[in-house]
C-alpha positions as CSV (number, residue, x, y, z in Angstrom):
1,M,7.5,-21.0,-18.0
2,R,7.0,-19.0,-21.2
3,A,4.0,-16.8,-21.4
4,A,3.2,-14.2,-24.0
5,S,2.0,-11.2,-22.1
6,D,-0.3,-10.0,-24.9
7,E,-2.0,-13.4,-25.0
8,L,-2.5,-13.2,-21.2
9,L,-4.0,-9.7,-21.6
10,T,-6.3,-11.0,-24.3
11,T,-7.3,-13.9,-22.0
12,A,-8.0,-11.5,-19.2
13,N,-10.1,-9.3,-21.4
14,G,-12.1,-12.4,-22.4
15,W,-12.7,-13.1,-18.7
16,H,-13.8,-9.5,-18.1
17,G,-16.2,-9.8,-21.0
18,M,-17.6,-13.0,-19.7
19,T,-18.1,-11.4,-16.3
20,A,-20.0,-8.6,-17.9
21,Q,-22.3,-11.1,-19.6
22,L,-22.9,-13.0,-16.4
23,I,-23.8,-9.9,-14.5
24,S,-26.0,-8.4,-17.1
25,T,-28.1,-11.6,-17.4
26,A,-31.1,-11.1,-15.0
27,A,-33.5,-13.8,-13.9
28,P,-37.1,-13.1,-15.0
29,S,-39.3,-11.4,-12.4
30,S,-41.6,-13.6,-10.4
31,M,-44.0,-15.7,-12.4
32,G,-47.6,-16.5,-11.5
33,V,-49.3,-16.0,-8.2
34,S,-46.8,-16.3,-5.3
35,G,-49.3,-18.6,-3.5
36,Q,-49.0,-21.3,-6.2
37,P,-46.5,-24.0,-5.3
38,S,-45.2,-24.3,-8.9
39,A,-44.6,-20.5,-9.1
40,A,-42.8,-20.5,-5.8
41,A,-40.6,-23.4,-7.0
42,V,-39.8,-21.6,-10.2
43,N,-39.0,-18.4,-8.2
44,A,-36.7,-20.3,-5.9
45,V,-34.9,-21.9,-8.8
46,H,-34.4,-18.4,-10.4
47,A,-33.1,-17.0,-7.1
48,G,-30.7,-19.9,-6.8
49,V,-29.5,-19.5,-10.4
50,A,-29.1,-15.8,-9.9
51,A,-27.0,-16.4,-6.7
52,A,-24.9,-19.0,-8.5
53,G,-24.4,-16.6,-11.5
54,E,-23.3,-13.8,-9.2
55,A,-20.8,-16.1,-7.4
56,F,-19.4,-17.4,-10.7
57,A,-19.2,-13.8,-12.0
58,A,-17.2,-12.8,-8.9
59,R,-14.8,-15.7,-9.4
60,T,-14.5,-15.0,-13.1
61,Q,-13.6,-11.3,-12.3
62,I,-11.0,-12.5,-9.8
63,T,-9.5,-14.8,-12.5
64,A,-9.4,-11.8,-15.0
65,V,-7.6,-9.6,-12.5
66,K,-5.1,-12.3,-11.7
67,T,-4.5,-13.1,-15.3
68,A,-3.9,-9.4,-16.1
69,A,-1.6,-9.1,-13.1
70,A,0.4,-12.2,-14.4
71,S,0.7,-10.5,-17.8
72,F,2.2,-7.4,-16.2
73,A,4.5,-9.4,-13.9
74,Y,5.8,-11.4,-16.9
75,T,6.4,-8.2,-18.8
76,N,8.2,-6.6,-15.9
77,T,10.3,-9.7,-15.3
78,D,11.3,-9.9,-19.0
79,S,12.2,-6.2,-19.0
80,S,14.2,-6.5,-15.8
81,A,16.1,-9.5,-17.1
82,A,16.8,-7.7,-20.4
83,D,18.1,-4.7,-18.4
84,L,20.3,-7.0,-16.3
85,L,21.7,-8.7,-19.4
86,N,22.4,-5.4,-21.0
87,A,24.3,-4.2,-17.9
88,V,26.4,-7.4,-17.9
89,I,27.2,-7.0,-21.6
90,E,28.1,-3.4,-21.1
91,S,30.4,-4.2,-18.2
92,L,32.4,-6.6,-20.3
């Protein structure tokens, strides 16, 4: 598989940025009187959306870290392979 490490890092940075946006988006504070069924339903929906957003942000962060790690691994593999080839060439 061919992968450009700079493109992987750009992708990882994009995931990090998306995570920051997900985390910084807060649900509005409770609306209306808590005793009203409609206000309670809206509050429950907001709580559910906030929980889903936090879970998605966590998965997005994990994806960003794994993508950055893949970039570094590809760079390291390419560097190691180049060093090996240079050693073979020098030994000839």
